[in-house]
C-alpha positions in Angstrom: 15.0 16.1 4.8 15.9 12.9 3.0 19.4 11.3 2.8 20.6 8.1 1.3 22.6 5.9 3.7 25.1 3.4 2.3 25.2 1.5 5.6 22.0 -0.1 6.8 20.5 -0.5 10.3 21.3 -3.8 12.0 17.8 -5.0 11.5 17.9 -4.7 7.8 19.7 -7.9 6.9 19.2 -10.0 3.8 18.3 -7.0 1.6 19.4 -7.6 -2.0 22.4 -5.8 -3.4 21.5 -2.6 -5.3 18.7 -1.7 -2.9 19.4 1.6 -1.1 18.4 2.7 2.3 16.8 6.1 2.6 16.6 7.9 5.9 14.4 10.9 6.3 12.8 13.2 8.8 9.1 14.0 8.3 8.2 17.6 7.5 5.0 17.1 9.5 6.4 16.5 12.9 10.1 15.7 12.6 9.7 12.0 13.1 12.6 9.9 11.7 11.7 7.1 9.3 13.1 5.2 6.4 12.4 3.5 3.1 14.2 1.1 0.7 14.5 1.8 -3.0 15.7 0.1 -6.1 16.0 2.3 -9.2 14.3 1.2 -12.5 16.3 -0.7 -15.1 14.2 0.9 -17.9 11.8 3.7 -18.1 10.7 6.1 -15.3 7.9 4.2 -13.6 8.1 3.4 -9.9 6.2 0.7 -8.0 5.5 1.9 -4.5 4.9 -1.2 -2.4 3.4 -0.7 1.0 3.6 -3.3 3.7 0.9 -5.0 5.8 0.0 -4.5 9.5 2.7 -5.6 11.9 5.4 -5.5 9.3 7.9 -2.8 8.1 9.3 -1.3 5.0 11.5 -4.3 4.4 8.6 -6.8 4.2 9.1 -7.3 0.4 12.5 -8.7 1.1 12.1 -10.4 4.5 8.8 -12.3 4.0 9.7 -15.5 2.2 6.8 -15.7 -0.3 7.0 -12.1 -1.3 10.8 -12.2 -1.8 10.4 -15.4 -3.8 7.4 -14.3 -6.0 6.9 -10.5 -5.9 10.5 -9.2 -6.0 11.6 -11.2 -9.1 8.3 -10.2 -10.9 8.9 -6.5 -10.1 12.4 -6.8 -11.4 11.2 -8.5 -14.6 9.0 -5.5 -15.3 12.0 -3.1 -15.1 10.2 -0.7 -12.7 11.8 1.1 -9.8 10.6 -0.1 -6.4 10.1 2.0 -3.3 9.1 0.3 0.0 8.5 2.9 2.6 8.2 2.1 6.3 5.6 4.9 6.7 5.4 5.0 10.5 4.9 1.2 10.7 1.1 0.7 11.3 -0.2 4.0 9.9 -3.1 2.9 7.7 -2.2 5.9 5.5 -3.0 8.5 8.2 -2.7 12.2 7.3 0.9 12.3 8.5 1.8 9.1 6.6 0.2 10.5 3.4 2.3 13.7 3.8 5.4 11.6 4.3 4.7 9.5 1.2 4.1 12.6 -0.9 7.5 14.0 0.2 9.1 10.7 -0.8 7.5 10.8 -4.3 8.7 14.4 -4.8 12.2 13.2 -3.8 12.1 10.4 -6.4 11.0 13.0 -9.0 13.8 15.3 -8.2 16.6 12.8 -7.6 15.7 10.0 -10.0 13.5 11.6 -12.7 10.5 9.5 -11.7 7.5 10.2 -13.9 4.8 7.7 -12.9 4.0 6.0 -9.7 2.0 2.8 -9.4 0.9 1.9 -5.8 0.7 -1.7 -4.7 0.0 -3.5 -1.4 -2.0 -6.1 0.5 -4.1 -5.9 3.6 -3.1 -2.7 5.4 -0.9 -2.0 2.4 -3.8 -2.6 0.1 -5.9 -0.2 2.2 -3.2 2.4 2.2 -2.6 2.5 -1.5 -6.3 3.1 -2.1 -6.4 5.9 0.5 -3.4 7.7 -1.0 -5.0 7.4 -4.4 -8.2 9.2 -3.4 -6.2 11.8 -1.5 -3.7 12.5 -4.3 -5.0 11.0 -7.6 -2.7 13.3 -9.5 0.3 11.3 -8.1 -1.0 7.9 -9.1 -0.9 6.1 -12.4 -2.3 2.8 -11.2 -3.4 0.9 -8.0 -3.0 -2.7 -7.1 -4.9 -3.4 -3.9 -5.1 -6.9 -2.5 -7.6 -7.9 0.3 -8.1 -4.2 1.4 -10.4 -2.4 3.7 -12.1 0.3 1.7 -13.5 2.5 4.5 -11.0 3.2 7.3 -13.7 4.3 9.8 -15.6 1.1 9.2 -12.4 -0.9 9.6 -11.8 0.7 13.0 -15.3 -0.2 14.2 -15.2 -3.7 12.8 -12.0 -4.6 14.5 -13.3 -3.2 17.8 -16.3 -5.6 17.7 -15.0 -8.7 15.9 -12.4 -11.1 16.9 -11.0 -14.4 15.5 -7.9 -16.4 16.0 -6.3 -15.0 12.9 -7.1 -11.3 13.5 -4.1 -9.4 15.0 -4.9 -7.6 18.2 -4.7 -3.8 18.5 -5.8 -2.8 15.0 -8.5 -0.3 16.2 -6.1 1.2 18.7 -3.4 1.5 16.0 -5.7 3.3 13.7 -6.8 5.7 16.3 -3.2 6.3 17.4 -2.1 7.0 13.8 -5.0 9.3 13.0 -4.9 11.1 16.3 -8.4 10.0 17.4 -11.3 7.8 16.6 -13.9 8.2 13.8 -16.3 9.6 16.3 -13.8 12.3 17.3 -12.5 13.1 13.8 -15.3 12.3 11.3 -14.1 14.7 8.7 -10.6 13.3 8.7 -11.8 9.7 8.4 -14.2 10.7 5.6 -11.4 12.2 3.6 -9.5 8.9 3.9 -12.4 6.7 2.8 -11.8 5.3 -0.6 -15.4 4.1 -0.7 -16.8 7.6 -0.1 -14.5 9.1 -2.7 -14.4 6.3 -5.3 -15.0 8.9 -8.0 -11.4 10.0 -7.6 -10.1 6.6 -8.6 -9.9 7.3 -12.3 -6.6 5.4 -12.9 -6.4 1.6 -13.5 -7.4 -0.2 -10.3 -6.9 -3.9 -9.6 -8.7 -5.4 -6.7 -8.4 -9.0 -5.4 -10.0 -10.6 -2.4 -10.6 -14.1 -1.1 -14.3 -14.7 -0.4 -13.4 -16.6 2.8 -11.2 -13.9 4.3 -11.8 -13.7 8.0 -9.4 -10.8 8.7 -10.8 -8.2 6.2 -14.1 -9.4 4.8 -14.7 -9.7 1.1 -17.6 -7.3 1.5 -15.0 -4.5 1.6 -13.8 -5.1 -1.9 -17.3 -5.9 -3.2 -18.6 -2.6 -2.1 -15.8 -0.7 -3.9 -16.0 -2.9 -7.0 -19.8 -2.2 -7.2 -19.2 1.6 -7.7 -16.1 1.7 -9.9 -16.6 1.7 -13.7 -15.4 -1.3 -15.7 -13.1 1.0 -17.7 -10.8 1.4 -14.6 -11.4 -1.7 -12.6 -10.3 -5.3 -12.8 -11.7 -7.3 -9.9 -10.8 -10.9 -9.0 -12.6 -12.7 -6.2 -11.0 -16.0 -5.2 -13.5 -18.7 -4.2 -12.6 -20.2 -0.8 -9.6 -18.0 -0.5 -8.4 -16.7 2.8 -6.6 -13.4 3.6 -3.4 -14.4 1.9 -5.0 -15.9 -1.3 -4.5 -12.7 -3.4 -0.8 -12.7 -2.7 -0.2 -15.6 -5.0 2.0 -15.1 -8.1 -0.6 -15.5 -10.8 -2.7 -12.8 -9.1 0.3 -10.5 -8.9 1.1 -11.0 -12.5 -2.5 -10.2 -13.5 -2.5 -7.1 -11.3 0.7 -5.8 -12.8 -0.5 -6.4 -16.3 -3.6 -4.2 -15.6 -2.0 -1.4 -13.6 1.4 -0.7 -15.2 1.4 2.0 -17.8 1.5 0.5 -21.3 0.7 -3.0 -20.1 -2.4 -5.1 -20.5 
């Protein structure tokens, strides 16, 4: 069940006017969660922006660089914007994917949404790719910045590698969200691997990655870029760029030009 709340939880401060708070209960397990939405000012296209690890569904508005650069750019394009919380650190687990599908159906029914373009960086960039291979029929375009492209490999890499910039607990968070490890649930993790199912990415896909990223290595994007046809893919690799390099405004503008219906 989904409801729109006029009032917002105390933690949701500084959200721009006109952005509504959606409260919902998952059809999968009854878990309560939330999303923020801003209807389109023209057309019926919605940008679904998924947050990074350790953040929440309000990251677009509460992280200074995203609010300064991303939010005005989204507004300029006239698209609706949905920022779901999706169980916090879900890495587009089966339950999170089911919740997102419910939210998209809600937007179709209540707002007449016709096209969904998925967008995100880091865990969000991973998540939008995973959802696109699970439900390509829902997705008109994908903008994925500094993503992991195989969720099982991400789980194992984070177990074995550490650096000062890498947040702790990623492997545990993935196993918790998925209900087990890749060894325990190989078929589930295979279904959620965008690298293994790259043939399902037939919509416009934009990938960007810094080649000096020490949180998610550039090899992740290179592997996916190597198997996607040029007719669907635009790939930007940023020399010397770290994990946040793809979040810069010129990259965002190029991505939106490529993935939005009728653009580019």
